[in-house]
C-alpha positions as CSV (number, residue, x, y, z in Angstrom):
1,M,-23.2,18.4,20.1
2,S,-20.3,17.2,22.1
3,L,-19.6,13.5,22.2
4,T,-20.2,13.3,26.0
5,A,-23.7,14.6,25.4
6,K,-24.5,11.7,23.1
7,T,-25.5,8.2,23.9
8,C,-24.2,5.0,22.3
9,T,-26.8,3.5,19.9
10,P,-27.1,-0.2,19.5
11,C,-25.2,-1.4,16.5
12,Q,-26.8,-4.4,14.7
13,G,-24.0,-4.8,12.3
14,G,-24.4,-4.5,8.5
15,V,-22.7,-1.2,8.3
16,D,-19.1,-0.5,7.2
17,P,-16.6,0.5,9.8
18,M,-15.7,4.2,9.9
19,P,-13.0,5.1,7.3
20,R,-9.6,5.9,8.8
21,E,-9.8,9.5,7.5
22,Q,-13.0,10.1,9.4
23,A,-11.5,8.5,12.5
24,E,-8.5,10.8,12.3
25,R,-10.7,13.8,12.1
26,L,-12.5,12.7,15.3
27,M,-9.3,12.2,17.2
28,S,-9.2,15.8,18.3
29,D,-12.4,15.1,20.2
30,V,-10.7,12.4,22.3
31,P,-7.3,13.8,23.4
32,G,-5.0,11.2,24.8
33,W,-6.5,8.3,22.8
34,M,-4.7,6.9,19.8
35,L,-5.7,4.9,16.8
36,A,-4.6,1.3,17.1
37,D,-4.8,-1.9,15.0
38,A,-4.3,0.0,11.7
39,G,-7.0,2.5,12.6
40,N,-9.6,0.0,13.6
41,R,-9.5,0.6,17.3
42,L,-9.1,3.4,19.9
43,A,-6.6,2.8,22.7
44,R,-5.4,4.6,25.8
45,T,-3.4,3.8,28.9
46,W,-3.7,5.6,32.2
47,K,-1.1,5.5,35.0
48,F,-2.2,5.2,38.7
49,K,-0.4,5.3,42.0
50,D,-1.2,1.6,42.8
51,F,-3.4,-1.4,42.1
52,A,-6.3,-0.2,44.1
53,A,-6.5,3.1,42.1
54,A,-6.3,1.3,38.8
55,L,-9.1,-1.1,40.0
56,A,-11.3,1.7,41.1
57,F,-10.9,3.3,37.6
58,V,-11.6,0.0,35.8
59,N,-14.8,-0.4,37.9
60,Q,-16.0,3.0,36.9
61,V,-15.3,2.2,33.2
62,G,-17.2,-1.0,33.6
63,E,-20.2,0.8,35.1
64,L,-20.2,3.3,32.3
65,A,-19.9,0.6,29.7
66,E,-23.0,-1.1,31.1
67,Q,-24.9,2.2,31.1
68,E,-23.9,2.8,27.4
69,G,-24.4,-0.8,26.3
70,H,-21.0,-0.7,24.7
71,H,-18.1,-2.7,26.2
72,P,-14.4,-2.1,25.7
73,D,-11.5,-4.4,26.3
74,I,-9.7,-3.5,29.5
75,R,-6.3,-4.7,30.8
76,F,-5.0,-3.5,34.1
77,G,-2.5,-4.2,36.8
78,W,-0.5,-2.5,39.4
79,G,-0.4,1.2,38.5
80,Y,-2.0,1.1,35.0
81,A,-5.2,0.5,33.0
82,T,-5.4,0.2,29.2
83,V,-8.7,0.5,27.4
84,E,-9.3,-0.5,23.8
85,I,-12.6,0.3,22.1
86,W,-14.0,-0.8,18.7
87,T,-17.4,-2.0,17.5
88,H,-17.1,-5.8,17.4
89,K,-20.1,-6.4,15.1
90,I,-18.5,-4.3,12.3
91,G,-14.9,-5.1,13.1
92,G,-13.8,-1.5,13.3
93,L,-14.7,2.0,14.5
94,H,-18.2,3.6,14.8
95,E,-19.2,6.9,16.3
96,N,-20.2,4.9,19.4
97,D,-16.6,4.2,20.0
98,F,-15.7,7.9,20.1
99,I,-18.7,8.6,22.4
100,L,-17.5,6.0,24.9
101,A,-13.9,7.2,24.7
102,A,-14.9,10.7,25.4
103,K,-17.0,9.6,28.4
104,I,-14.2,7.5,29.8
105,S,-11.8,10.4,29.4
106,E,-14.3,12.5,31.4
107,L,-14.3,9.9,34.2
108,S,-10.5,10.2,34.4
109,G,-10.5,14.0,34.4
110,G,-9.3,14.3,30.9
């Protein structure tokens, strides 16, 4: 099943973060993203023609995050938006992070 067909499941904590090796295997499912923070986070930056386009994208990401119940860190400004994803309760990566990354990529057209 593709990541975009899945839904984020609530994480109550108490599980170990995904090992880096497993995260590296999943990276091919989220092209354009990179492992950050020693493999504990996913990160990606998009470029836009202006502030309004970046803001529109950030608003779409925010709506998606609310639907999924999984909330990334977002930084944006004139012509760019950077999204970082990790599961805060476990201090690292979980399959939910890859699901959200794939869905965000789908919003941006790839």
